[in-house]
C-alpha positions as CSV (number, residue, x, y, z in Angstrom):
1,N,256.2,258.8,1.6
2,I,258.7,256.5,2.6
3,H,256.6,253.4,2.4
4,E,255.6,254.2,-1.3
5,S,258.7,252.5,-2.9
6,Y,261.4,249.7,-2.2
7,E,264.1,252.2,-1.7
8,G,261.9,254.0,0.9
9,V,261.1,250.8,2.8
10,S,264.7,250.1,2.7
11,G,265.6,253.3,4.3
12,F,263.1,253.0,6.9
13,I,264.0,249.6,8.0
14,A,267.9,250.7,8.4
15,R,266.7,253.5,10.7
16,C,264.4,250.9,12.5
17,N,267.6,249.0,13.1
18,E,269.8,251.9,14.1
19,I,267.1,253.3,16.5
20,G,266.3,249.6,17.9
21,A,269.8,248.8,18.9
22,K,270.3,252.2,20.6
23,M,266.9,251.4,22.6
24,K,268.0,247.8,23.2
25,A,271.1,249.2,24.8
26,Q,269.1,251.2,27.2
27,G,267.0,248.4,28.2
28,K,264.1,249.6,26.0
29,Q,262.3,248.0,23.0
30,L,261.2,249.5,19.8
31,C,257.9,248.4,18.5
32,Y,256.1,248.9,15.2
33,H,252.1,249.1,15.0
34,N,250.8,248.0,11.6
35,H,247.9,249.6,9.3
36,A,247.1,248.4,5.8
37,F,249.9,249.7,3.6
38,E,252.6,247.4,5.2
39,F,250.8,244.7,2.8
40,E,251.7,246.6,-0.2
41,V,254.3,244.9,-2.7
42,Y,257.3,246.5,-4.0
43,D,259.6,244.6,-6.6
44,G,258.1,241.4,-5.6
45,E,258.4,241.8,-1.6
46,R,255.6,242.5,0.7
47,T,256.5,245.3,3.3
48,F,255.6,243.6,6.3
49,E,257.8,240.6,5.4
50,R,260.5,242.6,5.0
51,L,260.0,244.3,8.3
52,I,260.0,241.0,9.9
53,N,263.0,239.4,7.9
54,E,265.2,242.4,7.6
55,T,265.0,243.3,11.5
56,T,265.7,241.2,14.6
57,A,264.0,240.6,17.7
58,D,266.5,242.8,19.2
59,T,265.9,245.8,17.2
60,L,262.1,245.5,16.5
61,H,258.9,244.0,18.0
62,F,255.6,244.5,16.6
63,I,252.0,245.5,18.1
64,P,249.9,243.8,15.4
65,D,246.2,245.3,14.7
66,T,243.6,242.6,13.6
67,Y,241.6,244.9,11.6
68,W,244.3,246.4,9.6
69,M,245.7,243.1,8.8
70,Q,242.4,242.1,7.5
71,V,242.2,245.2,5.4
72,G,245.6,244.4,4.0
73,G,244.3,241.0,2.7
74,V,245.9,238.4,5.1
75,N,244.4,236.1,7.9
76,P,245.1,237.8,11.1
77,A,245.3,234.9,13.2
78,E,247.7,233.0,10.8
79,Y,249.8,235.9,10.0
80,M,250.6,236.8,13.7
81,K,252.2,233.4,14.0
82,K,255.1,234.8,12.1
83,L,255.6,237.2,14.9
84,K,256.1,234.8,17.6
85,G,258.6,236.0,20.2
86,R,258.3,239.5,19.0
87,V,254.7,240.6,20.3
88,E,253.8,241.4,23.8
89,V,250.8,243.7,22.7
90,C,248.1,243.1,20.2
91,H,245.4,245.5,19.1
92,F,241.9,244.0,18.6
93,K,239.4,245.6,16.4
94,D,236.3,244.0,14.4
95,M,235.0,245.1,11.1
96,R,231.6,245.0,9.4
97,I,230.5,245.6,6.1
98,V,227.7,248.5,5.7
99,N,226.5,249.6,2.3
100,N,229.2,247.7,0.7
101,Q,231.8,249.6,2.6
102,Q,234.1,248.4,5.6
103,R,233.3,250.0,8.9
104,F,235.0,249.5,12.4
105,A,232.9,247.1,14.8
106,E,232.7,246.5,18.4
107,C,234.7,243.2,19.1
108,G,232.5,240.2,18.5
109,T,229.8,241.9,16.5
110,G,231.7,242.0,13.1
111,N,233.1,239.6,10.7
112,L,236.7,239.0,11.8
113,D,237.5,235.7,13.5
114,L,238.8,237.1,16.9
115,D,238.4,233.8,18.7
116,S,241.1,232.4,16.4
117,C,243.2,235.6,16.8
118,Y,242.9,235.3,20.6
119,Q,244.0,231.8,20.5
120,T,247.1,232.6,18.6
121,C,247.9,235.3,20.9
122,K,247.9,232.9,23.6
123,E,250.4,230.6,21.3
124,I,252.7,233.2,20.6
125,G,253.0,234.7,24.1
126,V,251.2,237.9,23.8
127,K,250.7,239.6,27.4
128,Y,248.2,242.4,26.7
129,I,245.2,242.6,24.1
130,V,243.9,246.3,23.6
131,I,240.4,246.6,22.5
132,E,240.3,249.7,20.1
133,Q,237.3,251.4,18.3
134,D,238.7,254.1,16.0
135,L,235.0,255.1,15.3
136,C,231.6,254.6,17.1
137,Y,229.6,256.4,13.7
138,E,226.2,257.2,15.1
139,K,226.5,255.1,18.4
140,D,227.3,256.8,21.7
141,V,230.8,256.0,22.8
142,F,229.8,254.6,26.1
143,D,227.4,252.2,24.3
144,S,230.1,251.1,22.0
145,V,232.5,250.8,24.9
146,K,229.8,248.6,27.1
147,T,229.2,246.4,23.8
148,D,233.1,245.8,23.7
149,T,233.4,245.0,27.1
150,I,230.2,242.5,27.2
151,E,231.5,240.6,24.0
152,V,235.1,240.3,25.0
153,T,234.1,239.1,28.8
154,A,231.8,236.6,27.3
155,A,234.5,235.4,25.1
156,L,237.0,234.7,27.6
157,G,236.1,231.2,28.8
158,D,239.7,230.8,30.1
159,K,239.8,232.7,33.5
160,K,243.6,232.4,33.8
161,V,244.0,234.7,30.8
162,T,241.2,237.3,31.4
163,K,244.0,239.6,32.7
164,I,245.4,240.3,29.2
165,V,242.4,242.4,28.3
166,K,243.3,246.0,29.5
167,L,241.2,248.9,29.1
168,K,242.6,252.3,30.5
169,Q,240.5,254.6,32.4
170,N,240.0,258.1,30.9
171,P,239.0,260.8,33.3
172,K,237.8,263.1,30.9
173,L,235.4,260.5,29.5
174,I,234.3,259.7,32.9
175,A,233.5,263.2,33.7
176,S,231.6,263.6,30.4
177,Y,229.6,260.5,31.0
178,E,228.9,261.5,34.7
179,A,227.5,264.7,33.1
180,D,225.6,263.0,30.7
181,Q,224.1,260.4,33.0
182,A,222.8,263.4,35.4
183,K,221.1,265.2,32.5
184,K,219.3,262.2,31.6
185,A,218.1,261.5,35.1
186,D,216.9,264.9,35.4
187,S,214.9,264.9,32.0
188,T,213.8,261.0,31.8
189,P,214.3,259.5,35.2
190,S,212.6,256.2,34.0
191,E,215.1,255.7,31.3
192,T,218.1,255.9,33.5
193,P,220.4,253.1,32.8
194,S,220.7,250.3,35.4
195,E,224.5,250.6,35.9
196,T,225.9,253.3,38.1
197,P,228.5,256.1,36.5
198,S,231.0,254.5,38.4
199,E,230.7,251.1,36.6
200,A,230.5,251.8,32.9
201,P,233.5,254.1,32.8
202,S,236.0,251.6,34.4
203,A,236.1,250.0,31.0
204,A,236.2,253.2,29.0
205,P,239.3,253.1,26.6
206,Q,241.8,256.2,26.1
207,E,240.5,258.2,23.3
208,K,242.7,257.5,20.3
209,E,244.4,260.3,18.6
210,K,244.8,260.2,14.8
């Protein structure tokens, strides 16, 4: 893998600069979304630092991920300040520890300081925050989305910037939700959720492909 050596990273950066310049000439912007391996160090240099320092705002922007930054061993809110002027979209994920193992958590229910991350996003000019939930584990996906939505909405005290939270509607998930709710209504009417099928799916995020 190209990220497993200093030379490999050098080649990748060169390619980013090449492709980024071509995209810029066409009025487009190349963006890079991080995971945790970018925080590995080769020959005394952290890969993410090289991505920042050996590219320019013209050739490469970033889509930082709070969860993977935390896994990588940095403070997401502080580290994102290095990316000012090069970030328009940020991925918010939370993290909890279960049986001494890290797990994805609905935003606001884990251990990440997402309040500070949010403030940093405002400071560095982020336009959109994408709420992500890679795995729901034993929890129903719509319950997970509902928790995300409630927690995020409650946290956004500044009404002028609530528009930066975007959750994409997914028709397939909505159809699945409606079928599930109809089945529940037939079997246990008294336990039917108070919200209507048209309300909950409006916050359902696009299923993430791995």
